All heavy atoms as an XYZ file, in Angstrom:
693
protein
N     -16.645    -14.470     62.967
C     -17.405    -13.666     62.082
C     -17.028    -13.965     60.631
O     -15.863    -14.152     60.444
C     -17.095    -12.207     62.401
C     -17.876    -11.234     61.502
S     -17.457     -9.544     61.679
C     -17.773     -9.185     63.273
N     -18.031    -14.108     59.878
C     -17.844    -14.521     58.477
C     -17.387    -13.235     57.640
O     -17.807    -12.075     57.807
C     -19.150    -15.053     57.877
N     -16.486    -13.583     56.747
C     -15.982    -12.484     55.903
C     -16.704    -12.479     54.593
O     -17.053    -13.542     54.047
C     -14.511    -12.654     55.560
C     -13.635    -12.446     56.805
C     -12.201    -12.561     56.269
N     -11.357    -12.426     57.460
C     -10.006    -12.454     57.341
N      -9.476    -12.570     56.254
N      -9.347    -12.283     58.484
N     -16.955    -11.342     54.046
C     -17.623    -11.380     52.665
C     -16.605    -11.668     51.600
O     -15.463    -11.436     51.716
C     -18.210     -9.944     52.420
O     -17.235     -9.019     52.252
N     -17.102    -12.323     50.590
C     -16.282    -12.769     49.499
C     -15.626    -11.612     48.751
O     -14.545    -11.691     48.246
C     -17.038    -13.660     48.492
C     -17.311    -14.971     49.120
C     -17.989    -15.870     48.120
C     -18.436    -17.154     48.643
N     -19.054    -18.132     47.703
N     -16.385    -10.489     48.715
C     -15.825     -9.300     47.973
C     -14.518     -8.809     48.590
O     -13.713     -8.287     47.982
C     -16.884     -8.291     47.799
O     -17.254     -7.803     49.093
N     -14.479     -8.830     49.993
C     -13.247     -8.363     50.679
C     -12.104     -9.275     50.543
O     -10.967     -8.860     50.526
C     -13.586     -8.113     52.135
C     -14.540     -6.918     52.240
C     -14.738     -6.606     53.704
C     -15.576     -5.399     53.974
N     -15.810     -5.101     55.264
N     -12.336    -10.514     50.410
C     -11.251    -11.469     50.352
C     -10.802    -11.775     48.970
O      -9.759    -12.429     48.757
C     -11.579    -12.783     51.066
O     -12.787    -13.352     50.401
C     -11.962    -12.692     52.506
N     -11.492    -11.305     48.027
C     -11.068    -11.531     46.619
C      -9.821    -10.832     46.286
O      -9.670     -9.576     46.573
C     -12.199    -10.981     45.675
C     -11.814    -11.238     44.171
C     -12.865    -10.706     43.250
N     -13.907    -11.619     43.226
C     -15.055    -11.475     42.574
N     -15.241    -10.331     41.926
N     -16.035    -12.423     42.573
N      -8.955    -11.466     45.679
C      -7.656    -10.916     45.284
C      -7.754    -10.245     43.997
O      -8.316    -10.838     43.017
C      -6.478    -12.023     45.250
C      -6.317    -12.681     46.639
C      -5.238    -11.388     44.706
C      -5.434    -13.819     46.572
N      -7.446     -9.006     43.875
C      -7.540     -8.272     42.636
C      -6.422     -8.791     41.694
O      -5.198     -8.711     42.044
C      -7.350     -6.826     42.887
C      -8.542     -6.181     43.591
C      -9.848     -6.197     42.775
O      -9.739     -6.101     41.497
O     -10.848     -6.402     43.383
N      -6.815     -9.227     40.559
C      -5.874     -9.678     39.593
C      -5.673     -8.561     38.519
O      -6.591     -7.798     38.223
C      -6.340    -10.890     38.742
C      -6.531    -12.074     39.730
C      -6.923    -13.275     38.962
N      -7.165    -14.408     39.822
C      -7.741    -15.457     39.545
N      -8.158    -15.699     38.275
N      -7.832    -16.503     40.337
N      -4.443     -8.397     38.062
C      -4.202     -7.365     37.078
C      -4.977     -7.650     35.817
O      -5.229     -8.881     35.444
C      -2.685     -7.462     36.783
C      -2.252     -8.687     37.347
C      -3.244     -9.197     38.360
N      -5.530     -6.648     35.157
C      -6.263     -6.880     33.913
C      -5.430     -7.544     32.843
O      -4.160     -7.297     32.761
C      -6.812     -5.521     33.449
N      -6.086     -8.395     32.147
C      -5.298     -9.023     31.100
C      -5.034     -8.115     29.978
O      -5.800     -7.307     29.595
C      -6.216    -10.175     30.471
C      -6.231    -11.470     31.193
C      -6.991    -12.456     30.307
N      -7.005    -13.728     31.021
C      -7.722    -14.783     30.596
N      -8.340    -14.623     29.481
N      -7.671    -15.939     31.227
N      -3.807     -8.316     29.569
C      -3.281     -7.541     28.399
C      -4.005     -8.061     27.208
O      -4.069     -9.235     26.919
C      -1.892     -7.588     28.234
N      -4.683     -7.232     26.406
C      -5.443     -7.656     25.275
C      -4.357     -8.147     24.218
O      -3.414     -7.419     23.912
C      -6.238     -6.604     24.696
C      -7.374     -6.252     25.607
C      -8.336     -5.199     24.897
O      -8.424     -5.196     23.690
O      -8.953     -4.461     25.646
N      -4.578     -9.317     23.735
C      -3.808     -9.894     22.687
C      -4.172     -9.222     21.399
O      -5.350     -9.008     21.146
C      -3.985    -11.443     22.560
C      -3.404    -12.102     23.679
C      -3.409    -13.546     23.461
N      -4.869    -14.082     23.347
C      -5.294    -15.232     22.942
N      -4.429    -16.099     22.649
N      -6.536    -15.548     22.786
N      -3.198     -8.831     20.586
C      -3.512     -8.336     19.240
C      -4.299     -9.416     18.473
O      -3.943    -10.544     18.475
C      -2.158     -7.971     18.600
C      -1.210     -8.699     19.441
C      -1.748     -8.989     20.793
N      -5.370     -8.869     17.828
C      -6.127     -9.900     17.064
C      -5.316    -10.234     15.773
O      -4.430     -9.487     15.441
C      -7.473     -9.257     16.673
C      -8.334     -9.037     17.920
C      -9.645     -8.257     17.439
O      -9.854     -7.990     16.218
N     -10.509     -8.182     18.391
N      -5.693    -11.341     15.247
C      -5.058    -11.871     14.012
C      -5.185    -10.757     12.990
O      -6.218    -10.034     12.893
C      -5.632    -13.176     13.569
N      -4.183    -10.624     12.222
C      -4.093     -9.477     11.167
C      -5.196     -9.881     10.179
O      -5.310    -10.922      9.571
C      -2.858     -9.472     10.470
N      -6.170     -8.944     10.098
C      -7.329     -9.106      9.214
C      -7.617     -7.923      8.354
O      -7.667     -6.840      8.937
C      -8.483     -9.543      9.965
O      -8.929     -8.540     10.882
N      -7.732     -8.039      7.082
C      -8.187     -7.048      6.269
C      -7.433     -5.670      6.388
O      -6.274     -5.592      6.046
N      -8.098     -4.713      6.882
C      -7.628     -3.301      6.919
C      -6.353     -3.139      7.854
O      -5.527     -2.290      7.516
C      -8.774     -2.367      7.443
C      -9.971     -2.464      6.600
C     -10.021     -1.270      5.613
O      -9.331     -0.236      5.827
O     -10.749     -1.454      4.604
N      -6.264     -3.817      8.975
C      -5.214     -3.646      9.845
C      -3.917     -4.468      9.480
O      -2.945     -4.228     10.189
C      -5.696     -4.038     11.295
C      -6.763     -3.136     11.760
O      -6.884     -2.019     11.177
O      -7.701     -3.542     12.574
N      -4.047     -5.277      8.562
C      -2.896     -6.185      8.261
C      -1.806     -5.340      7.516
O      -2.071     -4.397      6.759
C      -3.345     -7.289      7.372
N      -0.578     -5.663      7.880
C       0.497     -4.902      7.214
C       0.680     -5.464      5.770
O       0.113     -6.461      5.404
C       1.761     -5.264      8.016
C       1.421     -6.580      8.642
C      -0.095     -6.529      8.897
N       1.196     -4.572      4.912
C       1.335     -4.939      3.486
C       2.344     -6.102      3.356
O       3.326     -6.171      4.128
C       1.835     -3.752      2.661
C       0.810     -2.657      2.598
O       0.980     -1.588      3.148
N      -0.308     -2.927      1.958
N       2.095     -6.889      2.283
C       3.129     -7.907      2.025
C       4.482     -7.230      1.569
O       4.511     -6.130      1.204
C       2.537     -8.648      0.882
C       1.257     -8.099      0.519
C       1.022     -6.979      1.431
N       5.446     -8.086      1.630
C       6.847     -7.571      1.267
C       6.916     -7.020     -0.126
O       7.646     -6.066     -0.380
C       7.861     -8.652      1.435
C       9.251     -8.230      1.022
C       7.859     -9.168      2.907
N       6.226     -7.577     -1.040
C       6.336     -7.086     -2.427
C       5.486     -5.839     -2.765
O       5.779     -5.273     -3.826
C       5.719     -8.290     -3.381
C       4.379     -8.645     -3.069
C       3.923     -9.737     -2.211
C       3.088     -8.023     -3.509
N       2.573     -9.756     -2.140
C       2.066     -8.709     -2.884
C       2.841     -6.984     -4.320
C       0.727     -8.435     -3.116
C       1.516     -6.599     -4.469
C       0.503     -7.278     -3.885
N       4.727     -5.391     -1.827
C       3.840     -4.242     -2.090
C       4.630     -2.981     -2.447
O       4.322     -2.335     -3.378
C       2.893     -3.986     -0.918
C       1.746     -3.090     -1.260
C       0.702     -3.494     -1.781
C       1.868     -1.734     -0.927
C      -0.436     -2.628     -2.135
C       0.809     -0.902     -1.198
C      -0.316     -1.326     -1.826
N       5.518     -2.584     -1.627
C       6.279     -1.376     -1.773
C       7.151     -1.359     -3.096
O       7.107     -0.331     -3.795
C       7.108     -1.038     -0.531
C       7.670      0.338     -0.555
C       8.403      0.841      0.659
C       8.909     -0.092      1.668
N       9.749      0.524      2.749
N       7.894     -2.444     -3.413
C       8.596     -2.458     -4.642
C       7.695     -2.327     -5.871
O       8.082     -1.600     -6.879
C       9.395     -3.626     -4.664
C       9.469     -4.087     -3.168
C       8.281     -3.543     -2.524
N       6.569     -2.966     -5.823
C       5.639     -2.909     -6.945
C       5.058     -1.501     -7.122
O       4.902     -0.937     -8.270
C       4.490     -3.959     -6.810
C       3.435     -3.749     -7.840
C       5.083     -5.323     -6.965
N       4.686     -0.835     -5.962
C       4.131      0.396     -5.966
C       5.084      1.433     -6.547
O       4.768      2.156     -7.495
C       3.821      0.839     -4.531
C       3.307      2.244     -4.385
S       2.979      2.677     -2.662
C       4.670      2.779     -2.052
N       6.402      1.395     -6.048
C       7.334      2.365     -6.625
C       7.730      1.983     -8.077
O       8.055      2.859     -8.936
C       8.606      2.385     -5.718
C       8.370      3.180     -4.495
C       8.587      2.492     -3.343
C       7.942      4.509     -4.444
C       8.344      3.222     -2.037
C       7.720      5.179     -3.205
C       7.949      4.463     -2.054
N       7.639      0.681     -8.374
C       7.947      0.245     -9.675
C       6.936      0.847    -10.738
O       7.333      1.282    -11.819
N       5.668      0.812    -10.415
C       4.738      1.383    -11.274
C       4.941      2.918    -11.481
O       4.808      3.371    -12.523
C       3.260      1.148    -10.685
C       2.690     -0.134    -11.084
C       2.154     -0.962    -10.081
C       2.590     -0.559    -12.397
C       1.548     -2.210    -10.488
C       1.982     -1.771    -12.758
C       1.492     -2.569    -11.801
N       5.190      3.509    -10.395
C       5.463      5.007    -10.534
C       6.568      5.320    -11.393
O       6.620      6.130    -12.268
C       5.613      5.657     -9.163
C       4.323      5.734     -8.391
S       4.496      6.685     -6.831
C       4.919      5.433     -5.656
N       7.674      4.574    -11.213
C       8.967      4.829    -12.025
C       8.757      4.327    -13.450
O       9.227      5.077    -14.391
C      10.122      4.011    -11.366
C      10.659      4.563    -10.156
C      11.758      3.701     -9.501
C      11.181      6.037    -10.328
N       8.040      3.264    -13.648
C       7.739      2.798    -15.005
C       6.867      3.833    -15.864
O       7.243      4.127    -16.970
C       6.984      1.479    -14.995
C       6.653      0.815    -16.379
C       8.009      0.464    -17.124
C       5.921     -0.439    -16.216
N       5.994      4.407    -15.086
C       5.161      5.388    -15.761
C       5.986      6.641    -16.162
O       5.930      7.205    -17.267
N       6.890      7.004    -15.255
C       7.681      8.180    -15.442
C       8.712      7.905    -16.626
O       8.877      8.667    -17.494
C       8.516      8.510    -14.222
C       9.465      9.673    -14.311
C       8.785     11.056    -14.576
C      10.234      9.833    -13.001
N       9.287      6.680    -16.620
C      10.230      6.372    -17.679
C       9.534      6.283    -19.062
O      10.099      6.727    -20.055
C      10.875      4.991    -17.373
C      11.849      5.202    -16.218
C      11.637      4.426    -18.542
C      12.417      3.944    -15.580
N       8.248      5.762    -19.051
C       7.498      5.711    -20.235
C       7.297      7.040    -20.856
O       7.532      7.290    -22.074
C       6.136      5.067    -19.958
C       5.321      4.666    -21.140
C       4.683      5.527    -21.927
C       5.046      3.419    -21.627
N       4.035      4.842    -22.949
C       4.190      3.514    -22.768
C       5.324      2.157    -21.239
C       3.767      2.483    -23.479
C       4.913      1.000    -21.933
C       4.085      1.215    -22.981
N       6.987      8.049    -20.019
C       6.718      9.409    -20.497
C       7.996     10.012    -20.974
O       8.096     10.741    -22.055
C       6.045     10.253    -19.379
C       4.606      9.754    -19.157
C       5.993     11.712    -19.814
C       3.996     10.347    -17.896
N       9.116      9.816    -20.183
C      10.376     10.469    -20.568
C      10.850      9.797    -21.957
O      11.368     10.562    -22.784
C      11.481     10.200    -19.471
C      11.149     11.018    -18.306
C      12.873     10.442    -20.025
C      11.939     10.818    -16.995
N      10.732      8.576    -22.092
C      11.098      7.879    -23.350
C      10.369      8.434    -24.461
O      10.836      8.746    -25.550
C      10.964      6.315    -23.178
C      11.154      5.708    -24.582
C      12.087      5.818    -22.378
N       9.081      8.657    -24.246
C       8.141      9.170    -25.314
C       8.687     10.630    -25.729
O       8.768     10.880    -26.930
C       6.727      9.287    -24.826
C       5.781      9.958    -25.794
C       5.436      9.295    -27.002
C       5.292     11.180    -25.526
C       4.569      9.882    -27.820
C       4.332     11.804    -26.419
C       4.054     11.182    -27.610
N       9.009     11.419    -24.918
C       9.410     12.781    -25.184
C      10.858     12.846    -25.734
O      11.103     13.493    -26.748
C       9.374     13.743    -23.957
C       8.053     14.303    -23.699
C       7.389     13.927    -22.481
C       7.436     15.121    -24.598
C       6.162     14.507    -22.288
C       6.155     15.619    -24.299
C       5.533     15.294    -23.201
O       4.298     15.805    -22.904
N      11.830     12.110    -25.203
C      13.176     12.035    -25.663
C      13.278     11.489    -27.127
O      14.023     11.924    -27.907
C      14.068     11.294    -24.679
C      15.430     11.131    -25.289
C      14.156     12.097    -23.391
N      12.440     10.458    -27.362
C      12.547      9.758    -28.666
C      11.724     10.500    -29.730
O      11.601     10.127    -30.877
C      12.035      8.317    -28.563
O      10.591      8.335    -28.360
N      11.075     11.549    -29.404
C      10.275     12.460    -30.303
C       9.167     11.605    -30.940
O       9.015     11.514    -32.140
C      11.153     13.116    -31.391
C      12.146     14.066    -30.792
C      13.059     14.668    -31.806
O      13.011     14.385    -32.961
N      13.894     15.610    -31.406
N       8.424     10.990    -30.054
C       7.124     10.223    -30.429
C       7.427      8.926    -31.177
O       6.577      8.322    -31.797
C       6.229     11.057    -31.326
C       5.836     12.338    -30.623
O       6.023     12.512    -29.390
N       5.185     13.282    -31.382
N       8.740      8.418    -31.201
C       9.089      7.198    -31.928
C       8.845      5.949    -30.947
O       8.560      4.856    -31.416
C      10.476      7.173    -32.392
C      10.707      8.250    -33.418
C       9.892      8.026    -34.719
O       9.815      6.858    -35.124
N       9.230      9.009    -35.253
N       9.070      6.142    -29.750
C       8.998      5.012    -28.790
C       8.055      5.475    -27.616
O       7.740      6.661    -27.474
C      10.367      4.666    -28.215
C      11.314      4.143    -29.316
C      12.335      5.064    -29.722
C      11.187      2.908    -29.814
C      13.277      4.559    -30.766
C      12.063      2.487    -30.768
C      13.026      3.375    -31.255
O      13.896      2.902    -32.217
N       7.627      4.621    -26.781
C       7.602      3.121    -26.666
C       6.715      2.474    -27.696
O       7.130      1.369    -28.148
C       7.251      2.908    -25.232
C       6.929      4.100    -24.617
C       7.064      5.285    -25.623
N       5.636      2.986    -28.008
C       4.750      2.351    -28.965
C       4.329      3.407    -30.013
O       3.546      4.227    -29.725
C       3.511      1.737    -28.313
C       3.833      0.750    -27.272
C       2.567      1.093    -29.442
C       2.690      0.131    -26.555
N       5.010      3.425    -31.211
C       4.785      4.552    -32.187
C       3.383      4.585    -32.657
O       2.815      5.627    -32.971
C       5.735      4.151    -33.398
C       6.620      3.032    -32.841
C       6.074      2.467    -31.633
N       2.601      3.460    -32.758
C       1.234      3.470    -33.225
C       0.239      4.265    -32.304
O      -0.733      4.644    -32.860
C       0.743      1.995    -33.404
N       0.583      4.346    -31.082
C      -0.263      5.108    -30.143
C      -0.189      6.587    -30.270
O      -1.027      7.362    -29.906
C       0.060      4.678    -28.640
C      -0.353      3.276    -28.292
C       0.030      3.019    -26.842
C      -1.842      3.002    -28.517
N       0.938      7.029    -30.747
C       1.221      8.527    -30.911
C       1.164      9.156    -29.579
O       1.753      8.745    -28.592
N       0.340     10.295    -29.477
C       0.237     11.054    -28.219
C      -0.424     10.257    -27.087
O      -0.304     10.678    -25.919
C      -0.485     12.308    -28.472
N      -1.118      9.151    -27.406
C      -1.648      8.362    -26.379
C      -0.738      7.743    -25.470
O      -1.018      7.259    -24.370
C      -2.657      7.316    -26.963
C      -3.870      7.895    -27.441
C      -4.146      8.225    -28.757
C      -5.081      8.229    -26.780
N      -5.439      8.755    -28.931
C      -6.026      8.864    -27.622
C      -5.388      8.160    -25.391
C      -7.223      9.217    -27.283
C      -6.688      8.566    -24.964
C      -7.583      9.115    -25.903
N       0.588      7.671    -25.863
C       1.733      7.172    -24.987
C       1.738      8.004    -23.681
O       2.050      7.382    -22.604
C       3.031      7.273    -25.715
C       3.167      6.016    -26.649
O       3.138      4.888    -26.150
N       3.461      6.287    -27.847
N       1.464      9.250    -23.780
C       1.400     10.110    -22.528
C       0.335      9.479    -21.529
O       0.663      9.485    -20.387
C       1.222     11.532    -22.785
C       2.309     12.088    -23.730
C       1.047     12.345    -21.586
C       2.057     13.513    -24.179
N      -0.781      9.309    -22.040
C      -1.840      8.753    -21.235
C      -1.539      7.455    -20.621
O      -1.811      7.104    -19.498
C      -3.180      8.658    -22.026
C      -4.432      8.266    -21.247
C      -4.733      9.328    -20.115
C      -5.624      8.058    -22.150
N      -0.839      6.559    -21.485
C      -0.482      5.229    -20.937
C       0.572      5.474    -19.831
O       0.439      4.783    -18.739
C       0.073      4.385    -22.088
C       0.812      3.172    -21.571
C      -0.920      4.094    -23.109
N       1.518      6.278    -19.968
C       2.516      6.595    -18.932
C       1.924      7.077    -17.650
O       2.182      6.633    -16.588
N       0.972      8.071    -17.790
C       0.271      8.586    -16.639
C      -0.547      7.472    -16.012
O      -0.753      7.409    -14.776
C      -0.542      9.842    -16.930
C       0.251     11.121    -16.967
C       0.429     11.848    -18.127
C       0.899     11.506    -15.850
C       1.157     12.965    -18.143
C       1.678     12.701    -15.869
C       1.733     13.436    -17.072
N      -1.201      6.680    -16.780
C      -2.039      5.587    -16.304
C      -1.249      4.621    -15.422
O      -1.637      4.201    -14.311
N      -0.085      4.189    -15.948
C       0.834      3.343    -15.191
C       1.279      3.945    -13.855
O       1.205      3.364    -12.769
C       2.038      2.909    -16.119
C       1.484      2.066    -17.283
C       2.989      2.192    -15.172
C       2.641      1.778    -18.255
N       1.692      5.290    -13.985
C       2.091      5.917    -12.732
C       0.944      6.105    -11.778
O       1.085      5.999    -10.516
C       2.694      7.319    -13.066
N      -0.269      6.323    -12.266
C      -1.442      6.550    -11.466
C      -1.810      5.235    -10.622
O      -2.224      5.358     -9.506
C      -2.575      6.909    -12.316
C      -3.819      7.359    -11.534
C      -3.843      8.483    -10.714
C      -5.002      6.539    -11.629
C      -4.941      8.841    -10.049
C      -6.132      6.931    -10.849
C      -6.055      8.076    -10.090
N      -1.545      4.194    -11.280
C      -1.763      2.877    -10.605
C      -0.832      2.851     -9.295
O      -1.220      2.437     -8.216
C      -1.451      1.672    -11.426
C      -2.579      1.559    -12.468
C      -1.409      0.368    -10.661
C      -2.283      0.573    -13.620
N       0.385      3.228     -9.415
C       1.291      3.338     -8.342
C       0.823      4.266     -7.271
O       0.936      3.971     -6.050
N       0.340      5.441     -7.644
C      -0.075      6.373     -6.709
C      -1.365      5.895     -6.023
O      -1.596      6.184     -4.810
C      -0.434      7.789     -7.320
C       0.818      8.499     -7.781
C       1.132      8.833     -8.991
C       1.638      8.980     -6.675
C       2.336      9.547     -9.223
C       2.914      9.691     -6.963
C       3.127      9.946     -8.280
N      -2.192      5.172     -6.712
C      -3.426      4.601     -6.065
C      -2.883      3.534     -5.067
O      -3.645      3.433     -3.960
C      -4.359      3.927     -7.149
C      -5.176      4.839     -7.879
C      -6.008      4.054     -8.956
C      -6.111      5.710     -7.019
N      -1.823      2.850     -5.308
C      -1.417      1.843     -4.354
C      -0.946      2.563     -3.105
O      -0.917      1.858     -1.969
C      -0.329      1.003     -4.960
C      -0.775      0.014     -6.003
S       0.641     -0.909     -6.735
C       0.960     -2.004     -5.467
N      -0.512      3.764     -3.151
C       0.022      4.469     -1.886
C      -1.125      4.707     -0.895
O      -0.879      4.734      0.307
C       0.669      5.764     -2.210
O      -0.318      6.692     -2.787
C       1.845      5.671     -3.056
N      -2.380      4.665     -1.284
C      -3.497      4.832     -0.416
C      -3.689      3.583      0.417
O      -4.286      3.675      1.457
C      -4.842      5.176     -1.137
O      -5.149      4.055     -2.070
C      -4.637      6.436     -2.010
N      -3.217      2.403     -0.007
C      -3.331      1.213      0.796
C      -2.090      0.781      1.512
O      -2.057     -0.272      2.162
C      -3.754      0.009     -0.248
C      -5.004      0.274     -1.090
C      -6.191      0.469     -0.191
N      -6.476     -0.795      0.400
C      -7.433     -1.130      1.376
N      -8.134     -0.059      1.728
N      -7.612     -2.273      1.908
N      -1.021      1.677      1.425
C       0.218      1.305      2.028
C       0.082      1.545      3.521
O      -0.388      2.514      4.031
C       1.258      2.233      1.474
C       2.685      1.970      1.876
C       3.166      0.875      2.468
C       3.756      2.901      1.797
N       4.515      1.019      2.738
C       4.894      2.218      2.344
C       3.866      4.207      1.368
C       6.110      2.864      2.412
C       5.114      4.782      1.376
C       6.281      4.113      1.955
N       0.624      0.546      4.369
C       0.617      0.656      5.795
C       1.976      0.602      6.324
O       2.790     -0.092      5.849
C      -0.273     -0.521      6.352
C      -1.608     -0.591      5.825
C      -2.670     -0.575      6.881
N      -3.995     -0.706      6.485
C      -4.676      0.290      5.946
N      -4.115      1.449      5.702
N      -5.935      0.128      5.520
């Protein structure tokens, strides 16, 4: 008597899916990303502290009160980088 092929087929375990090559959104951050991110946040904080402690003399006297905006802008770049941190 002939056997059907479906009964004699050996079940093979399902292939484990290989992780796809790191592309775009799923790729981990480069090594330099975290130090640069925290560097921007700290630099912005230091900029603002120096502005207040020096009583508007430093970091750039010509900017006057705009130094606060520059400090917050630098720190904000660091905070924006946290949204891309993996």
